[in-house]
MIMARTI-299480 format. One record per residue (C-alpha): residue number from 1; z, x, y. Coordinates in Angstrom, 2 decimals, m for minus. Layout:
BEGIN
+-----+---------+---------+---------+
: seq :       Z :       X :       Y :
+-----+---------+---------+---------+
: NUM :       Z :       X :       Y :
...
+-----+---------+---------+---------+
***
This chain:
BEGIN
+-----+---------+---------+---------+
: seq :       Z :       X :       Y :
+-----+---------+---------+---------+
:   1 : m112.71 :  m32.38 :  m35.39 :
:   2 : m110.45 :  m35.39 :  m34.48 :
:   3 : m109.24 :  m35.51 :  m38.08 :
:   4 : m108.12 :  m31.91 :  m37.85 :
:   5 : m106.14 :  m32.51 :  m34.73 :
:   6 : m104.56 :  m35.61 :  m36.22 :
:   7 : m103.57 :  m33.71 :  m39.51 :
:   8 : m101.95 :  m30.96 :  m37.26 :
:   9 :  m99.94 :  m33.46 :  m35.33 :
:  10 :  m98.71 :  m35.12 :  m38.52 :
:  11 :  m97.69 :  m31.75 :  m39.97 :
:  12 :  m95.85 :  m30.94 :  m36.75 :
:  13 :  m93.97 :  m34.25 :  m36.88 :
:  14 :  m92.89 :  m33.73 :  m40.38 :
:  15 :  m91.40 :  m30.29 :  m39.68 :
:  16 :  m89.24 :  m31.74 :  m36.94 :
:  17 :  m87.51 :  m34.03 :  m39.44 :
:  18 :  m84.20 :  m32.81 :  m40.91 :
:  19 :  m83.20 :  m32.68 :  m44.57 :
:  20 :  m81.31 :  m35.96 :  m44.31 :
:  21 :  m84.07 :  m37.55 :  m42.57 :
:  22 :  m82.56 :  m37.50 :  m39.05 :
:  23 :  m84.10 :  m35.88 :  m36.07 :
:  24 :  m81.93 :  m33.40 :  m34.18 :
:  25 :  m80.74 :  m34.41 :  m30.74 :
:  26 :  m82.00 :  m32.41 :  m27.80 :
:  27 :  m79.45 :  m30.62 :  m25.80 :
:  28 :  m78.10 :  m32.48 :  m22.86 :
:  29 :  m78.13 :  m30.63 :  m19.52 :
:  30 :  m74.78 :  m30.75 :  m17.52 :
:  31 :  m75.51 :  m31.32 :  m13.82 :
:  32 :  m72.67 :  m30.71 :  m11.34 :
:  33 :  m72.84 :  m33.17 :   m8.45 :
:  34 :  m73.15 :  m31.66 :   m5.02 :
:  35 :  m70.38 :  m32.73 :   m2.64 :
:  36 :  m71.60 :  m34.95 :    0.15 :
:  37 :  m70.88 :  m33.24 :    3.49 :
:  38 :  m68.64 :  m35.14 :    5.92 :
:  39 :  m70.50 :  m35.68 :    9.17 :
:  40 :  m68.71 :  m36.46 :   12.44 :
:  41 :  m70.30 :  m37.27 :   15.62 :
:  42 :  m69.06 :  m34.07 :   17.44 :
:  43 :  m68.96 :  m31.53 :   14.57 :
:  44 :  m71.36 :  m29.93 :   12.17 :
:  45 :  m71.27 :  m30.86 :    8.49 :
:  46 :  m68.34 :  m29.24 :    6.54 :
:  47 :  m68.49 :  m28.61 :    2.92 :
:  48 :  m65.20 :  m28.97 :    0.93 :
:  49 :  m64.85 :  m26.74 :   m2.11 :
:  50 :  m62.71 :  m27.95 :   m5.07 :
:  51 :  m59.20 :  m26.59 :   m5.25 :
:  52 :  m58.73 :  m23.79 :   m7.72 :
:  53 :  m56.53 :  m24.63 :  m10.81 :
:  54 :  m53.35 :  m22.43 :  m11.05 :
:  55 :  m52.52 :  m21.53 :  m14.66 :
:  56 :  m48.76 :  m21.06 :  m15.31 :
:  57 :  m47.85 :  m18.24 :  m17.83 :
:  58 :  m46.11 :  m19.55 :  m20.98 :
:  59 :  m42.44 :  m18.33 :  m20.94 :
:  60 :  m41.38 :  m16.16 :  m23.88 :
:  61 :  m38.29 :  m17.23 :  m25.56 :
:  62 :  m35.68 :  m14.61 :  m26.44 :
:  63 :  m35.06 :  m14.27 :  m30.15 :
:  64 :  m31.81 :  m15.97 :  m31.24 :
:  65 :  m28.64 :  m13.88 :  m31.48 :
:  66 :  m26.88 :  m13.80 :  m34.66 :
:  67 :  m23.09 :  m14.15 :  m34.16 :
:  68 :  m20.93 :  m11.65 :  m36.11 :
:  69 :  m17.90 :  m12.92 :  m38.02 :
:  70 :  m14.53 :  m12.36 :  m36.30 :
:  71 :  m12.67 :   m9.15 :  m37.20 :
:  72 :   m8.89 :   m9.37 :  m37.54 :
:  73 :   m6.98 :   m6.46 :  m36.08 :
:  74 :   m3.37 :   m5.77 :  m36.94 :
:  75 :   m1.31 :   m4.49 :  m34.10 :
:  76 :    1.49 :   m2.24 :  m35.24 :
:  77 :    5.10 :   m3.13 :  m33.90 :
:  78 :    6.23 :   m0.44 :  m31.50 :
:  79 :    9.85 :    0.47 :  m31.22 :
:  80 :   11.27 :    0.60 :  m27.69 :
:  81 :   11.81 :    4.09 :  m26.32 :
:  82 :   15.57 :    4.64 :  m25.68 :
:  83 :   16.24 :    5.43 :  m22.01 :
:  84 :   18.27 :    8.68 :  m21.67 :
:  85 :   20.76 :    8.94 :  m18.83 :
:  86 :   20.28 :   11.95 :  m16.59 :
:  87 :   22.55 :   14.73 :  m17.44 :
:  88 :   25.17 :   15.63 :  m14.79 :
:  89 :   24.29 :   19.04 :  m13.33 :
:  90 :   26.98 :   21.76 :  m13.65 :
:  91 :   28.04 :   24.09 :  m10.99 :
:  92 :   25.70 :   26.84 :  m12.32 :
:  93 :   22.74 :   24.39 :  m12.08 :
:  94 :   23.44 :   23.58 :   m8.42 :
:  95 :   22.14 :   25.61 :   m5.46 :
:  96 :   24.42 :   28.49 :   m4.58 :
:  97 :   23.86 :   28.11 :   m0.83 :
:  98 :   23.43 :   25.10 :    1.39 :
:  99 :   21.26 :   27.22 :    3.70 :
: 100 :   19.54 :   30.04 :    1.52 :
: 101 :   17.88 :   32.82 :    3.35 :
: 102 :   14.30 :   31.60 :    3.90 :
: 103 :   11.43 :   33.37 :    2.28 :
: 104 :    8.26 :   34.22 :    4.30 :
: 105 :    6.10 :   31.19 :    4.49 :
: 106 :    3.60 :   29.67 :    6.96 :
: 107 :    5.12 :   27.97 :   10.03 :
: 108 :    3.28 :   25.56 :   12.27 :
: 109 :    4.06 :   26.09 :   15.94 :
: 110 :    4.98 :   23.10 :   17.97 :
: 111 :    1.87 :   21.26 :   19.39 :
: 112 :    2.99 :   21.60 :   22.95 :
: 113 :    5.95 :   23.92 :   23.07 :
: 114 :    8.15 :   23.84 :   25.98 :
: 115 :    7.96 :   27.17 :   27.86 :
: 116 :   11.31 :   28.46 :   29.06 :
: 117 :   12.24 :   31.72 :   30.57 :
: 118 :   13.76 :   33.85 :   27.81 :
: 119 :   17.38 :   34.87 :   28.60 :
: 120 :   17.59 :   33.67 :   32.10 :
: 121 :   20.38 :   35.18 :   34.29 :
: 122 :   23.45 :   34.74 :   32.07 :
: 123 :   26.26 :   32.61 :   33.36 :
: 124 :   29.75 :   33.97 :   33.40 :
: 125 :   31.22 :   33.86 :   29.84 :
: 126 :   34.35 :   31.99 :   29.87 :
: 127 :   37.28 :   33.01 :   27.65 :
: 128 :   36.92 :   31.46 :   24.22 :
: 129 :   39.66 :   29.18 :   23.13 :
: 130 :   41.13 :   30.14 :   19.76 :
: 131 :   42.38 :   27.38 :   17.54 :
: 132 :   46.12 :   26.75 :   17.45 :
: 133 :   46.12 :   24.22 :   14.69 :
: 134 :   45.36 :   25.70 :   11.16 :
: 135 :   44.02 :   22.23 :   10.15 :
: 136 :   41.09 :   22.89 :   12.70 :
: 137 :   40.29 :   26.46 :   11.86 :
: 138 :   37.02 :   27.70 :   10.29 :
: 139 :   37.39 :   30.60 :    7.88 :
: 140 :   35.06 :   32.26 :    5.38 :
: 141 :   36.65 :   30.20 :    2.61 :
: 142 :   37.08 :   26.76 :    4.19 :
: 143 :   37.20 :   24.33 :    7.02 :
: 144 :   40.60 :   22.85 :    7.87 :
: 145 :   42.43 :   21.63 :    4.79 :
: 146 :   39.23 :   21.87 :    2.71 :
: 147 :   38.68 :   25.07 :    0.74 :
: 148 :   35.68 :   26.33 :   m1.26 :
: 149 :   36.50 :   25.79 :   m4.99 :
: 150 :   39.03 :   22.99 :   m4.36 :
: 151 :   38.45 :   19.75 :   m6.09 :
: 152 :   38.02 :   16.54 :   m4.10 :
: 153 :   41.35 :   15.20 :   m5.59 :
: 154 :   43.14 :   18.27 :   m4.33 :
: 155 :   41.59 :   17.90 :   m0.88 :
: 156 :   42.80 :   14.21 :   m0.65 :
: 157 :   46.30 :   15.44 :   m1.47 :
: 158 :   46.17 :   18.30 :    1.09 :
: 159 :   44.60 :   16.22 :    3.91 :
: 160 :   47.49 :   13.63 :    4.06 :
: 161 :   47.47 :   10.28 :    5.63 :
: 162 :   44.86 :    8.92 :    7.93 :
: 163 :   41.89 :   10.69 :    6.27 :
: 164 :   39.01 :    8.72 :    4.64 :
: 165 :   36.19 :   10.04 :    2.44 :
: 166 :   33.01 :    7.76 :    2.67 :
: 167 :   29.74 :    8.82 :    1.12 :
: 168 :   26.82 :    9.57 :    3.43 :
: 169 :   23.42 :    9.40 :    1.69 :
: 170 :   20.39 :   11.45 :    2.93 :
: 171 :   22.72 :   13.79 :    4.87 :
: 172 :   19.99 :   16.42 :    4.96 :
: 173 :   16.81 :   17.09 :    2.97 :
: 174 :   17.98 :   17.34 :   m0.74 :
: 175 :   21.75 :   16.65 :   m0.04 :
: 176 :   24.05 :   13.83 :    0.27 :
: 177 :   27.57 :   14.28 :    1.53 :
: 178 :   31.18 :   13.19 :    1.58 :
: 179 :   32.14 :   12.59 :    5.19 :
: 180 :   35.78 :   13.54 :    5.80 :
: 181 :   36.93 :   11.31 :    8.71 :
: 182 :   40.08 :   10.65 :   10.63 :
: 183 :   40.57 :    7.77 :   12.99 :
: 184 :   36.90 :    6.90 :   12.43 :
: 185 :   35.57 :   10.37 :   13.60 :
: 186 :   33.93 :   12.78 :   11.24 :
: 187 :   35.90 :   16.05 :   10.91 :
: 188 :   33.48 :   17.85 :    8.52 :
: 189 :   31.22 :   17.11 :    5.61 :
: 190 :   31.18 :   18.11 :    1.80 :
: 191 :   27.41 :   18.25 :    1.00 :
: 192 :   26.19 :   17.99 :   m2.59 :
: 193 :   22.80 :   17.60 :   m4.26 :
: 194 :   21.04 :   14.26 :   m3.61 :
: 195 :   20.97 :   11.84 :   m6.43 :
: 196 :   24.13 :   12.96 :   m8.09 :
: 197 :   27.76 :   11.70 :   m7.76 :
: 198 :   30.73 :   13.70 :   m6.36 :
: 199 :   33.89 :   12.59 :   m8.07 :
: 200 :   37.56 :   13.62 :   m7.70 :
: 201 :   37.21 :   16.21 :  m10.36 :
: 202 :   34.14 :   17.98 :   m8.80 :
: 203 :   34.76 :   21.15 :   m6.85 :
: 204 :   33.67 :   21.88 :   m3.32 :
: 205 :   30.85 :   24.32 :   m2.92 :
: 206 :   29.77 :   23.71 :    0.72 :
: 207 :   31.42 :   22.61 :    3.89 :
: 208 :   29.70 :   21.92 :    7.26 :
: 209 :   30.99 :   20.83 :   10.61 :
: 210 :   29.53 :   19.97 :   13.94 :
: 211 :   32.92 :   18.90 :   15.45 :
: 212 :   33.69 :   21.02 :   18.49 :
: 213 :   37.44 :   20.97 :   17.78 :
: 214 :   36.94 :   23.20 :   14.77 :
: 215 :   36.58 :   26.89 :   15.65 :
: 216 :   36.70 :   30.41 :   14.04 :
: 217 :   39.61 :   32.78 :   14.66 :
: 218 :   37.69 :   34.20 :   17.46 :
: 219 :   37.19 :   30.72 :   19.10 :
: 220 :   33.54 :   30.20 :   18.21 :
: 221 :   32.66 :   26.76 :   17.11 :
: 222 :   30.06 :   23.87 :   17.60 :
: 223 :   29.34 :   23.69 :   21.31 :
: 224 :   29.87 :   27.40 :   21.91 :
: 225 :   26.86 :   28.85 :   23.65 :
: 226 :   24.87 :   31.49 :   21.76 :
: 227 :   25.53 :   34.08 :   24.46 :
: 228 :   29.21 :   33.47 :   24.13 :
: 229 :   29.14 :   33.91 :   20.42 :
: 230 :   27.11 :   37.13 :   20.91 :
: 231 :   29.79 :   38.57 :   23.07 :
: 232 :   32.14 :   38.24 :   20.00 :
: 233 :   29.80 :   38.93 :   17.04 :
: 234 :   27.16 :   41.18 :   18.70 :
: 235 :   23.57 :   40.55 :   19.47 :
: 236 :   22.01 :   37.30 :   18.23 :
: 237 :   18.71 :   37.02 :   16.27 :
: 238 :   17.12 :   33.62 :   15.79 :
: 239 :   14.75 :   32.86 :   12.88 :
: 240 :   12.95 :   29.92 :   11.26 :
: 241 :   10.70 :   29.33 :    8.28 :
: 242 :    8.52 :   26.47 :    7.10 :
: 243 :    9.79 :   26.71 :    3.58 :
: 244 :   13.16 :   25.79 :    4.77 :
: 245 :   11.72 :   22.86 :    6.78 :
: 246 :   11.43 :   24.96 :   10.04 :
: 247 :   15.24 :   24.98 :   10.25 :
: 248 :   16.43 :   27.49 :   12.77 :
: 249 :   19.31 :   29.89 :   12.15 :
: 250 :   21.37 :   32.40 :   14.06 :
: 251 :   22.50 :   35.73 :   12.71 :
: 252 :   24.66 :   38.28 :   14.67 :
: 253 :   24.97 :   42.00 :   14.43 :
: 254 :   28.59 :   41.60 :   13.15 :
: 255 :   27.98 :   38.40 :   11.38 :
: 256 :   31.16 :   36.85 :    9.72 :
: 257 :   30.93 :   36.70 :    5.94 :
: 258 :   30.40 :   33.33 :    4.32 :
: 259 :   29.35 :   31.45 :    7.58 :
: 260 :   25.99 :   30.13 :    8.55 :
: 261 :   25.16 :   29.12 :   12.22 :
: 262 :   22.45 :   26.76 :   13.41 :
: 263 :   21.58 :   26.38 :   17.08 :
: 264 :   21.33 :   23.28 :   19.04 :
: 265 :   18.10 :   23.47 :   21.32 :
: 266 :   18.35 :   22.34 :   25.02 :
: 267 :   16.92 :   18.93 :   25.88 :
: 268 :   13.75 :   18.04 :   24.09 :
: 269 :   12.82 :   21.57 :   23.05 :
: 270 :   11.92 :   21.98 :   19.35 :
: 271 :   13.77 :   25.41 :   19.07 :
: 272 :   16.30 :   27.41 :   20.86 :
: 273 :   14.50 :   30.61 :   20.40 :
: 274 :   11.26 :   31.66 :   22.10 :
: 275 :    8.73 :   32.66 :   19.40 :
: 276 :    5.43 :   34.35 :   19.84 :
: 277 :    2.35 :   32.47 :   19.15 :
: 278 :    1.47 :   33.75 :   15.64 :
: 279 :    0.22 :   32.76 :   12.20 :
: 280 :    2.96 :   34.71 :   10.53 :
: 281 :    4.90 :   32.89 :    7.88 :
: 282 :    8.39 :   34.03 :    9.00 :
: 283 :    9.34 :   34.37 :   12.66 :
: 284 :   12.22 :   36.14 :   14.30 :
: 285 :   13.25 :   36.54 :   17.88 :
: 286 :   15.93 :   37.85 :   19.98 :
: 287 :   14.76 :   35.90 :   22.98 :
: 288 :   16.41 :   32.60 :   23.42 :
: 289 :   17.59 :   30.09 :   26.13 :
: 290 :   21.00 :   31.11 :   27.22 :
: 291 :   21.78 :   27.45 :   27.70 :
: 292 :   21.41 :   26.75 :   23.97 :
: 293 :   24.60 :   26.52 :   21.90 :
: 294 :   25.75 :   26.57 :   18.27 :
: 295 :   25.27 :   23.13 :   16.77 :
: 296 :   26.65 :   23.36 :   13.15 :
: 297 :   28.65 :   25.89 :   11.16 :
: 298 :   28.44 :   25.97 :    7.34 :
: 299 :   30.84 :   27.60 :    4.86 :
: 300 :   29.31 :   28.24 :    1.32 :
: 301 :   30.77 :   29.64 :   m1.81 :
: 302 :   29.86 :   33.04 :   m2.97 :
: 303 :   27.46 :   33.40 :   m5.85 :
: 304 :   29.90 :   34.38 :   m8.45 :
: 305 :   32.27 :   31.51 :   m7.75 :
: 306 :   29.35 :   29.05 :   m7.74 :
: 307 :   28.51 :   30.05 :  m11.33 :
: 308 :   31.91 :   28.85 :  m12.59 :
: 309 :   31.81 :   25.71 :  m14.86 :
: 310 :   34.19 :   22.86 :  m14.36 :
+-----+---------+---------+---------+
***
């Protein structure tokens, strides 16, 4: 029995030997040491856990960019554009009237119009003084020595000594003017389209005066009250239109041909007439302040004469 046990042990020992004659090493157990708690006199034991390890992600590199070979571009040579001088307008291309009849358009009313009593008790109309000097008379064809259709050179010869003819830019919207002056005072203006030149050979199409020394044959001129002018030319109607920059005009029942009248409002009033509150585009009224007077008188050439070339 003992021999059988001995043989069995010998066989078991021979099996455990490797082919190279070495015995395999048994696995080694890994034992993690337990942290020793820190003990203080006044506190209970505190266990400290090991700090976790932070793993940083590996940055991904962008693929390299292949540079393209430079491309040569040929820029064609451009020829400079010749600048054309503006053509000088002819008489037919110019407006036929300095103050054309306004077309119906929208008109904004003054934000705070001054209310005045329409046609207050009229004051006695004094006798109008008629001009005695032909050089200061307003007619349907001219003012003083200036006549519609006359060239500026001819006017300079007719006016005589003491007259000067300076240029006034931005006279009114769309117009410059030649100011005909004597002794430093403007007698009347020769309006012409803004941006053009008025030379000695150009012919007069429009004349305008606000000088009270110039009057019509009936004695009406700048400074004459509207009611006085109405006593000569009949009832007055005042009108204005936004298309014509809200300019106000006066027409009479027996309106003299070739003349245009503009009123001069009283004080700080926007208009001489009293217009109804309305959204209409074109307004007319026969109600006006009797203290208002004529401010300007304009003479313009007839349409057929304005069409002439020069």
